[in-house]
DOSEPA-76209 format. One record per residue (C-alpha): residue in three letters; x, y, z. Coordinates in steps of 0.1 Angstrom, whole numbers, plus 2048, in hexadecimal, padded with zeros to 3 digits. Example, Ala and Ser with C-alpha at 12.3 -4.5 7.8 and 13.67 -1.06 7.14 Angstrom:
REM residues 2
code | X | Y | Z
ALA | 87B | 7D3 | 84E
SER | 889 | 7F5 | 847
END
This chain:
REM residues 671
code | X | Y | Z
UNK | 7D7 | 6AA | 8BF
UNK | 7EB | 69C | 8A2
UNK | 7E2 | 6A8 | 87F
UNK | 7E0 | 692 | 860
UNK | 7FB | 6A4 | 84C
UNK | 7F0 | 693 | 82B
UNK | 7CC | 69F | 82F
UNK | 7D9 | 6C1 | 83A
UNK | 7ED | 6C5 | 81A
UNK | 7CF | 6B8 | 805
UNK | 7B7 | 6D1 | 815
UNK | 7D0 | 6ED | 814
UNK | 7D1 | 6EA | 7EE
UNK | 7AC | 6E5 | 7EC
UNK | 7A5 | 705 | 800
UNK | 7BF | 718 | 7EB
UNK | 7AD | 70C | 7CB
UNK | 78C | 719 | 7D9
UNK | 798 | 73C | 7E0
UNK | 7AB | 73E | 7BF
UNK | 78C | 733 | 7AC
UNK | 779 | 74F | 7BF
UNK | 793 | 767 | 7B2
UNK | 78F | 75B | 78E
UNK | 76A | 75F | 790
UNK | 76E | 783 | 79B
UNK | 787 | 78A | 780
UNK | 771 | 77C | 764
UNK | 750 | 78A | 771
UNK | 75A | 7AD | 77D
UNK | 74F | 7CD | 76B
UNK | 768 | 7E8 | 774
UNK | 789 | 7EA | 762
UNK | 79D | 7ED | 782
UNK | 790 | 7CB | 78D
UNK | 78F | 7B8 | 76D
UNK | 7B0 | 7C5 | 75F
UNK | 7C5 | 7D0 | 77D
UNK | 7B9 | 7B5 | 796
UNK | 7B1 | 7CB | 7B4
UNK | 79D | 7B0 | 7C5
UNK | 7A2 | 793 | 7DD
UNK | 792 | 774 | 7EC
UNK | 797 | 75E | 80B
UNK | 788 | 744 | 822
UNK | 785 | 750 | 846
UNK | 77F | 73E | 867
UNK | 760 | 745 | 87C
UNK | 777 | 75A | 892
UNK | 783 | 76F | 875
UNK | 7A5 | 761 | 86C
UNK | 7AE | 75B | 847
UNK | 7B7 | 736 | 844
UNK | 7B8 | 734 | 81D
UNK | 7C5 | 74E | 806
UNK | 7CE | 750 | 7E1
UNK | 7F2 | 74C | 7D4
UNK | 7ED | 757 | 7AF
UNK | 7D0 | 770 | 7AC
UNK | 7C5 | 790 | 7BD
UNK | 7D7 | 7AA | 7D1
UNK | 7E7 | 790 | 7E8
UNK | 7EC | 7A8 | 806
UNK | 7CD | 7A1 | 81B
UNK | 7D5 | 780 | 82B
UNK | 7DC | 790 | 84D
UNK | 7BB | 7A2 | 850
UNK | 7A3 | 79A | 86C
UNK | 77E | 796 | 864
UNK | 773 | 792 | 888
UNK | 763 | 7B4 | 88D
UNK | 74F | 7B1 | 86C
UNK | 743 | 78E | 876
UNK | 738 | 79B | 898
UNK | 723 | 7B6 | 888
UNK | 706 | 79D | 887
UNK | 6F8 | 786 | 8A2
UNK | 6F4 | 769 | 88A
UNK | 6F5 | 75D | 867
UNK | 6E0 | 747 | 850
UNK | 6E9 | 734 | 831
UNK | 6E8 | 74C | 813
UNK | 6F1 | 76B | 827
UNK | 709 | 782 | 815
UNK | 718 | 7A0 | 828
UNK | 725 | 7C0 | 817
UNK | 73A | 7DB | 827
UNK | 754 | 7F5 | 820
UNK | 756 | 805 | 843
UNK | 778 | 807 | 854
UNK | 767 | 810 | 875
UNK | 750 | 7F3 | 87A
UNK | 763 | 7D9 | 867
UNK | 784 | 7E0 | 87A
UNK | 7A2 | 7D1 | 869
UNK | 790 | 7C3 | 84B
UNK | 786 | 7E3 | 838
UNK | 79F | 800 | 838
UNK | 790 | 818 | 81F
UNK | 76D | 81E | 80F
UNK | 773 | 813 | 7EB
UNK | 779 | 7EF | 7F5
UNK | 758 | 7DD | 7F3
UNK | 75D | 7BF | 80A
UNK | 744 | 7A2 | 80A
UNK | 742 | 781 | 81D
UNK | 72A | 765 | 822
UNK | 727 | 749 | 83C
UNK | 72E | 726 | 830
UNK | 718 | 70C | 840
UNK | 718 | 6E6 | 841
UNK | 6F4 | 6DF | 84A
UNK | 6EE | 6F6 | 868
UNK | 713 | 6F7 | 871
UNK | 726 | 717 | 869
UNK | 748 | 70B | 85C
UNK | 758 | 72B | 851
UNK | 754 | 74B | 83C
UNK | 75D | 752 | 818
UNK | 769 | 776 | 812
UNK | 772 | 78B | 7F4
UNK | 775 | 7B0 | 7EA
UNK | 77A | 7C7 | 7CC
UNK | 787 | 7EB | 7CB
UNK | 76A | 7FF | 7BD
UNK | 773 | 81B | 7A5
UNK | 759 | 832 | 7B6
UNK | 745 | 831 | 7D6
UNK | 73B | 855 | 7D6
UNK | 74E | 870 | 7E8
UNK | 75E | 892 | 7E1
UNK | 76E | 888 | 7C0
UNK | 766 | 86E | 7A5
UNK | 779 | 84F | 7AF
UNK | 772 | 858 | 7D4
UNK | 796 | 85C | 7DF
UNK | 7A6 | 87E | 7E1
UNK | 7C6 | 887 | 7F4
UNK | 7B5 | 8A6 | 803
UNK | 798 | 894 | 812
UNK | 798 | 89D | 837
UNK | 77F | 883 | 845
UNK | 76F | 863 | 83A
UNK | 74E | 873 | 831
UNK | 75F | 884 | 813
UNK | 76A | 862 | 806
UNK | 749 | 852 | 7FD
UNK | 72B | 840 | 80C
UNK | 732 | 82C | 82B
UNK | 722 | 809 | 82C
UNK | 723 | 7F8 | 84E
UNK | 720 | 7D2 | 84C
UNK | 6FE | 7CC | 83B
UNK | 6EF | 7AB | 830
UNK | 6EB | 7B2 | 80B
UNK | 6DC | 78F | 808
UNK | 6C7 | 781 | 825
UNK | 6C4 | 75B | 823
UNK | 6CA | 75E | 7FD
UNK | 6B1 | 77A | 7F7
UNK | 6BF | 79C | 7EA
UNK | 6B7 | 7BA | 800
UNK | 6AB | 7D2 | 7E4
UNK | 6AB | 7F0 | 7FC
UNK | 6CF | 7EB | 805
UNK | 6D8 | 7E7 | 7E0
UNK | 6C6 | 807 | 7D6
UNK | 6D7 | 81A | 7F3
UNK | 6FA | 80E | 7E9
UNK | 6F6 | 815 | 7C4
UNK | 6E6 | 837 | 7C9
UNK | 706 | 843 | 7DA
UNK | 71F | 83D | 7BF
UNK | 726 | 84B | 79C
UNK | 728 | 82A | 78A
UNK | 70B | 814 | 797
UNK | 709 | 7FC | 77A
UNK | 72F | 7F4 | 77C
UNK | 72E | 7F1 | 7A2
UNK | 711 | 7DA | 7A1
UNK | 723 | 7C4 | 788
UNK | 741 | 7C2 | 79F
UNK | 72A | 7BA | 7BD
UNK | 71A | 79E | 7A9
UNK | 73D | 791 | 7A0
UNK | 745 | 78F | 7C5
UNK | 724 | 77E | 7CC
UNK | 72C | 764 | 7B2
UNK | 74E | 75E | 7C1
UNK | 73E | 758 | 7E4
UNK | 725 | 740 | 7D5
UNK | 742 | 72D | 7C5
UNK | 753 | 72A | 7E7
UNK | 732 | 71D | 7F6
UNK | 730 | 701 | 7DB
UNK | 755 | 6F7 | 7DC
UNK | 758 | 6F7 | 802
UNK | 737 | 6E4 | 803
UNK | 747 | 6C9 | 7ED
UNK | 765 | 6C8 | 804
UNK | 750 | 6C4 | 823
UNK | 73B | 6A9 | 812
UNK | 75A | 695 | 80A
UNK | 76E | 699 | 82B
UNK | 753 | 6A2 | 844
UNK | 750 | 6C1 | 85B
UNK | 768 | 6B5 | 877
UNK | 784 | 6AE | 85F
UNK | 780 | 6CF | 84D
UNK | 77E | 6E3 | 86D
UNK | 79D | 6D1 | 87B
UNK | 7B1 | 6D9 | 85B
UNK | 7A6 | 6FD | 85D
UNK | 7B6 | 701 | 87F
UNK | 7D3 | 6EA | 875
UNK | 7DB | 701 | 858
UNK | 7DC | 720 | 86E
UNK | 7F3 | 70E | 887
UNK | 809 | 702 | 86B
UNK | 80C | 725 | 85C
UNK | 816 | 732 | 87E
UNK | 830 | 717 | 883
UNK | 840 | 71D | 862
UNK | 841 | 743 | 868
UNK | 850 | 73E | 88B
UNK | 86C | 728 | 87B
UNK | 875 | 745 | 864
UNK | 874 | 75F | 880
UNK | 888 | 749 | 898
UNK | 8A5 | 748 | 87F
UNK | 8A9 | 76E | 882
UNK | 8C0 | 77D | 89C
UNK | 8AE | 78A | 8BB
UNK | 8AF | 7AF | 8BF
UNK | 89F | 7D1 | 8BC
UNK | 8A1 | 7E1 | 899
UNK | 896 | 805 | 893
UNK | 88D | 816 | 873
UNK | 879 | 833 | 866
UNK | 86D | 842 | 845
UNK | 857 | 85E | 839
UNK | 837 | 865 | 827
UNK | 83C | 885 | 812
UNK | 829 | 8A2 | 821
UNK | 81E | 8B5 | 802
UNK | 7FC | 8A4 | 7FC
UNK | 7F8 | 89F | 822
UNK | 7F9 | 8C5 | 827
UNK | 814 | 8C1 | 841
UNK | 839 | 8BA | 846
UNK | 845 | 898 | 83D
UNK | 834 | 87E | 853
UNK | 84C | 865 | 863
UNK | 843 | 840 | 869
UNK | 85A | 832 | 884
UNK | 85E | 80E | 88D
UNK | 870 | 7FA | 8A8
UNK | 870 | 7D5 | 89D
UNK | 879 | 7BD | 8B8
UNK | 881 | 798 | 8B1
UNK | 880 | 781 | 8D0
UNK | 882 | 75C | 8C7
UNK | 866 | 756 | 8AF
UNK | 852 | 775 | 8B7
UNK | 852 | 797 | 8A7
UNK | 846 | 7B8 | 8B5
UNK | 83F | 7D6 | 89F
UNK | 83F | 7F6 | 8B5
UNK | 836 | 815 | 8A2
UNK | 83A | 82D | 8BF
UNK | 849 | 84D | 8B2
UNK | 834 | 84D | 892
UNK | 825 | 86F | 88A
UNK | 801 | 87A | 890
UNK | 7E4 | 873 | 878
UNK | 7E1 | 88C | 85C
UNK | 7C4 | 8A1 | 84F
UNK | 7C6 | 88F | 82E
UNK | 7BD | 86D | 81F
UNK | 7DD | 85B | 829
UNK | 7D3 | 84D | 84B
UNK | 7D4 | 827 | 850
UNK | 7B8 | 81B | 867
UNK | 7C6 | 7FE | 87B
UNK | 7B3 | 804 | 89C
UNK | 7D3 | 7FC | 8AD
UNK | 7D0 | 7D7 | 8A3
UNK | 7E5 | 7C0 | 88D
UNK | 7DB | 7CB | 86A
UNK | 7E4 | 7BC | 848
UNK | 7F6 | 7DC | 83E
UNK | 80B | 7DF | 85E
UNK | 819 | 7BC | 859
UNK | 81B | 7BD | 832
UNK | 841 | 7BF | 834
UNK | 843 | 7A2 | 84C
UNK | 82C | 78C | 837
UNK | 840 | 793 | 818
UNK | 860 | 789 | 82A
UNK | 850 | 769 | 837
UNK | 842 | 760 | 815
UNK | 863 | 764 | 803
UNK | 877 | 753 | 81F
UNK | 860 | 734 | 81E
UNK | 84C | 733 | 7FD
UNK | 83B | 712 | 808
UNK | 82C | 722 | 827
UNK | 806 | 720 | 827
UNK | 7F7 | 743 | 820
UNK | 7E0 | 74A | 83E
UNK | 7DE | 761 | 85C
UNK | 7F2 | 747 | 871
UNK | 811 | 757 | 861
UNK | 80C | 776 | 876
UNK | 803 | 767 | 897
UNK | 827 | 76C | 8A3
UNK | 824 | 791 | 89C
UNK | 818 | 7AC | 8B5
UNK | 813 | 7D0 | 8AE
UNK | 813 | 7F0 | 8C2
UNK | 804 | 80E | 8B0
UNK | 7FF | 830 | 8C1
UNK | 7DB | 83E | 8C1
UNK | 7D7 | 85D | 8AC
UNK | 7F5 | 855 | 896
UNK | 7F3 | 852 | 870
UNK | 7F2 | 82C | 876
UNK | 7D6 | 82D | 88F
UNK | 7C0 | 84B | 888
UNK | 7A0 | 856 | 898
UNK | 77F | 847 | 88A
UNK | 776 | 861 | 871
UNK | 798 | 867 | 861
UNK | 79B | 866 | 83C
UNK | 7AC | 845 | 831
UNK | 7A7 | 843 | 80B
UNK | 7CD | 842 | 803
UNK | 7D7 | 82C | 820
UNK | 7E9 | 814 | 808
UNK | 805 | 82D | 802
UNK | 80A | 82F | 827
UNK | 809 | 809 | 828
UNK | 825 | 807 | 80F
UNK | 83A | 81F | 824
UNK | 833 | 809 | 842
UNK | 83F | 7EB | 82E
UNK | 85F | 7FE | 825
UNK | 864 | 806 | 84A
UNK | 85F | 7E2 | 854
UNK | 877 | 7D6 | 839
UNK | 891 | 7F0 | 844
UNK | 890 | 7E3 | 867
UNK | 891 | 7BE | 85C
UNK | 8AE | 7C5 | 845
UNK | 8C3 | 7CC | 864
UNK | 8BB | 7A9 | 871
UNK | 8BE | 798 | 84E
UNK | 8D5 | 7AF | 83A
UNK | 8DB | 795 | 81E
UNK | 8B6 | 78E | 818
UNK | 8A5 | 7B0 | 817
UNK | 8A5 | 7C7 | 7F8
UNK | 8A9 | 7EC | 7F6
UNK | 889 | 800 | 7F7
UNK | 871 | 7FF | 7DA
UNK | 85F | 81D | 7CC
UNK | 847 | 81C | 7EA
UNK | 82A | 82A | 7D7
UNK | 80C | 81D | 7C3
UNK | 7FF | 83A | 7AE
UNK | 7DD | 839 | 7A0
UNK | 7CB | 850 | 788
UNK | 7A5 | 852 | 787
UNK | 795 | 860 | 768
UNK | 771 | 86D | 769
UNK | 75B | 879 | 74D
UNK | 737 | 87E | 744
UNK | 728 | 866 | 72A
UNK | 71A | 87C | 70E
UNK | 6FF | 863 | 706
UNK | 6F2 | 85B | 729
UNK | 6FD | 878 | 73E
UNK | 70B | 860 | 757
UNK | 72E | 85E | 766
UNK | 74A | 84A | 757
UNK | 764 | 843 | 771
UNK | 783 | 82E | 76B
UNK | 7A3 | 827 | 77E
UNK | 7BF | 82B | 765
UNK | 7E1 | 81A | 766
UNK | 7EE | 810 | 788
UNK | 810 | 821 | 788
UNK | 828 | 80F | 79F
UNK | 84D | 815 | 79E
UNK | 86C | 7FF | 79F
UNK | 874 | 7E8 | 7BB
UNK | 895 | 7EA | 7CE
UNK | 8B5 | 7D8 | 7C4
UNK | 8B9 | 7B7 | 7D5
UNK | 8D7 | 7A3 | 7E2
UNK | 8E2 | 792 | 7C3
UNK | 8C8 | 7A0 | 7AB
UNK | 8BC | 7C1 | 79C
UNK | 89B | 7D1 | 7A6
UNK | 87D | 7C9 | 791
UNK | 874 | 7E4 | 778
UNK | 852 | 7F4 | 77B
UNK | 846 | 7E0 | 798
UNK | 848 | 7E5 | 7BE
UNK | 84A | 7C6 | 7D3
UNK | 82D | 7CF | 7E9
UNK | 816 | 7D7 | 7CC
UNK | 821 | 7BE | 7B3
UNK | 801 | 7AA | 7B3
UNK | 7EE | 7C4 | 79F
UNK | 7EF | 7C4 | 779
UNK | 7F3 | 7E0 | 761
UNK | 7D4 | 7E8 | 74B
UNK | 7DA | 7E3 | 726
UNK | 7DC | 804 | 714
UNK | 7C1 | 7F8 | 6FB
UNK | 7A9 | 7F2 | 718
UNK | 7AF | 814 | 726
UNK | 7AA | 826 | 705
UNK | 78A | 811 | 6FE
UNK | 77A | 819 | 720
UNK | 787 | 83C | 726
UNK | 78A | 85C | 712
UNK | 7B0 | 85D | 712
UNK | 7CC | 857 | 6F9
UNK | 7EB | 847 | 707
UNK | 80A | 857 | 6F8
UNK | 824 | 846 | 70D
UNK | 826 | 828 | 724
UNK | 848 | 819 | 72B
UNK | 863 | 815 | 745
UNK | 875 | 834 | 750
UNK | 899 | 839 | 746
UNK | 8A8 | 83F | 768
UNK | 8B3 | 825 | 782
UNK | 8C5 | 826 | 7A3
UNK | 8E9 | 81B | 7A1
UNK | 8F4 | 7FD | 7B5
UNK | 906 | 7DC | 7B2
UNK | 8E3 | 7D1 | 7AC
UNK | 8D1 | 7EF | 79E
UNK | 8AE | 7FB | 7A8
UNK | 890 | 7F4 | 793
UNK | 884 | 80F | 77B
UNK | 864 | 823 | 77F
UNK | 849 | 826 | 764
UNK | 842 | 843 | 74C
UNK | 81D | 848 | 743
UNK | 811 | 863 | 72C
UNK | 7EE | 86A | 71F
UNK | 7D6 | 884 | 711
UNK | 7B2 | 889 | 71C
UNK | 79B | 889 | 6FE
UNK | 77B | 896 | 70F
UNK | 777 | 8BA | 719
UNK | 763 | 8AF | 738
UNK | 77C | 895 | 745
UNK | 791 | 89A | 763
UNK | 7AC | 885 | 774
UNK | 7B0 | 881 | 799
UNK | 7CE | 870 | 7A9
UNK | 7D8 | 85E | 7C8
UNK | 7F4 | 84A | 7D7
UNK | 813 | 85D | 7CB
UNK | 832 | 85F | 7E0
UNK | 858 | 85F | 7DC
UNK | 856 | 87F | 7C8
UNK | 86B | 891 | 7E2
UNK | 87C | 876 | 7F8
UNK | 88C | 859 | 7E7
UNK | 88A | 833 | 7EB
UNK | 8A8 | 82A | 800
UNK | 8C5 | 816 | 7F3
UNK | 8D8 | 7FB | 806
UNK | 8FC | 7F3 | 80C
UNK | 909 | 810 | 7F7
UNK | 8EF | 80E | 7DC
UNK | 8E1 | 830 | 7D2
UNK | 8BE | 83C | 7DC
UNK | 8A3 | 839 | 7C1
UNK | 899 | 853 | 7A7
UNK | 87C | 86A | 7B0
UNK | 85A | 86B | 7A0
UNK | 850 | 889 | 78A
UNK | 833 | 897 | 777
UNK | 830 | 8AE | 759
UNK | 816 | 8BF | 743
UNK | 81E | 8BD | 71E
UNK | 811 | 8DA | 709
UNK | 805 | 8D6 | 6E5
UNK | 826 | 8E5 | 6D8
UNK | 839 | 8C9 | 6EA
UNK | 847 | 8DF | 706
UNK | 845 | 8D1 | 72A
UNK | 841 | 8E0 | 74D
UNK | 845 | 8CE | 76E
UNK | 827 | 8CD | 785
UNK | 822 | 8C0 | 7A9
UNK | 811 | 89F | 7B0
UNK | 7EF | 89E | 7A0
UNK | 7D0 | 8A1 | 7B6
UNK | 7B5 | 8AB | 79D
UNK | 7BF | 8B4 | 77A
UNK | 7AD | 8C1 | 75B
UNK | 7C0 | 8C4 | 73B
UNK | 7B9 | 8DD | 71F
UNK | 7B5 | 8D0 | 6FC
UNK | 7D6 | 8C3 | 6EE
UNK | 7E7 | 8C1 | 710
UNK | 7F5 | 8A0 | 71E
UNK | 802 | 895 | 740
UNK | 822 | 881 | 745
UNK | 828 | 86F | 766
UNK | 848 | 85C | 770
UNK | 846 | 846 | 78E
UNK | 864 | 843 | 7A6
UNK | 87E | 828 | 7A4
UNK | 88B | 810 | 7BE
UNK | 8AC | 814 | 7D1
UNK | 8CC | 802 | 7C7
UNK | 8DD | 7E7 | 7DB
UNK | 903 | 7E5 | 7E0
UNK | 921 | 7F9 | 7D3
UNK | 91A | 804 | 7AF
UNK | 93F | 801 | 7A6
UNK | 93D | 7DC | 7AD
UNK | 922 | 7D6 | 793
UNK | 92A | 7BE | 777
UNK | 936 | 7D4 | 75A
UNK | 922 | 7BF | 741
UNK | 902 | 7C6 | 756
UNK | 90A | 7EC | 753
UNK | 90F | 7E8 | 72E
UNK | 8ED | 7D7 | 72C
UNK | 8DD | 7F4 | 73F
UNK | 8ED | 80D | 726
UNK | 8DF | 7F9 | 709
UNK | 8BD | 7F8 | 719
UNK | 8BD | 81E | 71E
UNK | 8BE | 81E | 744
UNK | 8E1 | 82C | 747
UNK | 8F5 | 843 | 730
UNK | 91A | 83C | 727
UNK | 924 | 85A | 73D
UNK | 910 | 84C | 75B
UNK | 920 | 82A | 755
UNK | 942 | 83A | 75A
UNK | 939 | 851 | 777
UNK | 920 | 83C | 78B
UNK | 92E | 819 | 784
UNK | 953 | 81E | 779
UNK | 94C | 80D | 758
UNK | 95C | 81A | 738
UNK | 94B | 811 | 718
UNK | 95A | 810 | 6F5
UNK | 94B | 827 | 6DA
UNK | 947 | 80A | 6C3
UNK | 934 | 7F7 | 6DF
UNK | 93D | 7E0 | 6FC
UNK | 951 | 7E5 | 71C
UNK | 974 | 7F1 | 71C
UNK | 980 | 7D8 | 736
UNK | 9A3 | 7E7 | 73A
UNK | 998 | 80B | 740
UNK | 97C | 7FF | 757
UNK | 995 | 7ED | 76D
UNK | 9AB | 80B | 76D
UNK | 98F | 822 | 776
UNK | 982 | 80C | 792
UNK | 9A4 | 805 | 7A1
UNK | 9AC | 82A | 7A3
UNK | 98B | 834 | 7B4
UNK | 993 | 849 | 7D3
UNK | 97A | 837 | 7E9
UNK | 986 | 817 | 7F8
UNK | 96C | 7FD | 7ED
UNK | 976 | 7E7 | 80B
UNK | 968 | 801 | 823
UNK | 945 | 7F8 | 82E
UNK | 92B | 80A | 81A
UNK | 90E | 81D | 829
UNK | 8F3 | 804 | 834
UNK | 8D7 | 81C | 829
UNK | 8DA | 837 | 80F
UNK | 8BD | 84F | 812
UNK | 8C5 | 869 | 7F9
UNK | 8CC | 88F | 7FE
UNK | 8A8 | 899 | 802
UNK | 8A2 | 884 | 821
UNK | 8C4 | 88E | 82F
UNK | 8BB | 8B3 | 82B
UNK | 899 | 8AE | 83B
UNK | 8A8 | 89D | 859
UNK | 8C2 | 8B8 | 85C
UNK | 8A5 | 8D0 | 860
UNK | 890 | 8B9 | 876
UNK | 8A8 | 8A0 | 887
UNK | 899 | 87F | 892
UNK | 89F | 886 | 8B7
UNK | 88B | 8A5 | 8B3
UNK | 86F | 893 | 8A1
UNK | 86E | 87A | 8BE
UNK | 86A | 896 | 8D7
UNK | 84E | 8A6 | 8C3
UNK | 83A | 886 | 8C0
UNK | 83F | 87F | 8E5
UNK | 834 | 8A2 | 8EE
UNK | 815 | 8A1 | 8D8
UNK | 809 | 881 | 8E8
UNK | 7F6 | 894 | 902
UNK | 7E5 | 8AB | 8E9
UNK | 7C3 | 8A6 | 8D9
UNK | 7C6 | 891 | 8B9
UNK | 7B6 | 8AD | 8A5
UNK | 7D1 | 8C6 | 8AE
UNK | 7F0 | 8B0 | 8AB
UNK | 7F8 | 8B6 | 886
UNK | 7F2 | 8DB | 889
UNK | 808 | 8DE | 8A7
UNK | 823 | 8C9 | 898
UNK | 824 | 8DF | 879
UNK | 827 | 8FE | 88D
UNK | 843 | 8F0 | 8A2
UNK | 857 | 8E4 | 884
UNK | 853 | 906 | 873
UNK | 85E | 918 | 892
UNK | 87D | 903 | 895
UNK | 885 | 905 | 870
UNK | 882 | 92B | 872
UNK | 899 | 92C | 890
UNK | 8B1 | 914 | 87E
UNK | 8BB | 901 | 89D
UNK | 8B0 | 8E2 | 8B0
UNK | 8D0 | 8E0 | 8C5
UNK | 8CA | 8D8 | 8EA
UNK | 8A4 | 8D4 | 8E4
UNK | 893 | 8C1 | 900
UNK | 871 | 8B3 | 906
UNK | 869 | 8D2 | 91C
UNK | 874 | 8E8 | 900
UNK | 85C | 8D7 | 8E8
UNK | 840 | 8D9 | 902
UNK | 847 | 8FF | 905
UNK | 844 | 902 | 8DF
UNK | 824 | 8EF | 8E0
UNK | 816 | 906 | 8FA
UNK | 81F | 924 | 8E5
UNK | 810 | 915 | 8C6
UNK | 7F0 | 90C | 8D9
UNK | 7EC | 930 | 8E3
UNK | 7EE | 93A | 8BF
UNK | 7D7 | 91E | 8B2
UNK | 7BD | 920 | 8CD
UNK | 7B4 | 945 | 8CC
UNK | 798 | 950 | 8E3
UNK | 776 | 945 | 8D4
UNK | 756 | 956 | 8DB
UNK | 73D | 93A | 8E3
UNK | 718 | 93F | 8DE
UNK | 704 | 93B | 8FE
UNK | 6DE | 935 | 8FC
UNK | 6C6 | 94E | 90B
UNK | 6BA | 946 | 92E
UNK | 698 | 93C | 921
UNK | 6A8 | 91F | 90D
UNK | 6BC | 912 | 92A
END
């Protein structure tokens, strides 16, 4: 059936206007700082089958357009006008919700008795209960430690508030007034969608609106297929790591084989390491998930900015995700920090895509989204004060033709920083430093800088918990000879001004007068640094990113003492460089830390271990993997290792892990 392209364009913009107005309602009406200042919320219009057909371009987190709402919709046999559903449950709302702090709400949009579509929105709540204030802790070992689980529940039934549901939800969090304010903001946004879409249906009629909804999804798919079809067919492999310190294990590898065939893409994550006994698991249920395809979506959006933003974009994509892996964990796995894993998945997808489109993909960004949650007791009310502090991203990677962006990672760039004044007004802290870090990865186009954030706690009862940190041990990779990015670091600053390095923060209490300084990682560089424009190097020196000595040693640029570039000495230094700049540079530069790790645990050996563990119970895989890795590191040799050899190691480890257990047997009279 032919589609009226003029009407399609008109309604596409109309629908976009609706979802963006929803976003601005949430922004203006929300209570918590992390929503109203940082913008951790989103909105969309969704088909009756669960596909997003309209999505914002200018407000919200902008990474949820690939979600499926099908399972959440199917949680009820039917809907009435005025129903509003609330959930945060990754288990029953498969694919839509992925961790408990995301309050997700949707309502059916009717035209008379006809269900036309659904309106959807969410906020990240600063607390939904759980083991720590803020609900998310790296050491959480199952989802029951991460807060109250809310399966899909009709908070409003035919327009009437379910007071019992409200009381239950608010009784299980530390900040009930703020959470209810955020929920009311979501309710207002959904009501806005009902009004605006009702106006649209009234003007154009139900058949036209339904036809354009399907037409938009088909159009998004067609535009996406055109971009994919222009890429060379092939199989492109790549892998990267989650750092193992907070996961209580060795580094966790995410492995991908990306296959392009015509206008189709397959993402095969076979070889990815098992789920972890920590909060970094990403619950995808083995299905196409918004975070598995985040890198693909970003590539499509930048390749064709006029493409309609809807789930039609990812119809050409298929995924294969092994059960029991960190990307498809069992149902009770802890998932609070799944976004850090999602960022690493995005890096892996971009690493694979860069082999198909080398002139269009940047070096890796910082690959982390660090958040600090401050909790305190209000001295007047005795109630909790919980605030998410500054979202500390890092720099993005250098790009073909442009430097990386300072202080912002591509995949998390939609979130805003919170003004220092707002933080100090709402929280008992004093911010003593907030600026760009003074270290960047060298490259023809350098990597983006990380962020320095330094503060004191002003309350003796306050504590800080932390999540989302990575790239403190393994660097963001560079491209085409560009250097790998700077690592993140953390210090305690004593009252006398002395500093001491500390590991990544989990839960931190500061003594009076102490402060904490955090530096987020930077992005990788792109291209040979000795081919960088000397004037750009001079500008970096003047901005404090590069010293005069680094300009000479890393870039081959000599500066005059009185200022400016010494062009003659720079030419002489660069022309006398031993390395032949005409030789092809390393396509990826991972840094010495990853090289050392893979020397101890070669990729072929990691493949064997994952394959051998596939037949073991999910609950045992990480334990067995750690014992095997430790055994081989102690022996110092992987040479000649085979699958049978790994299976023998597993058998030995099982004997040690599964010691004989005396099981209680009931007396005969109870049988």
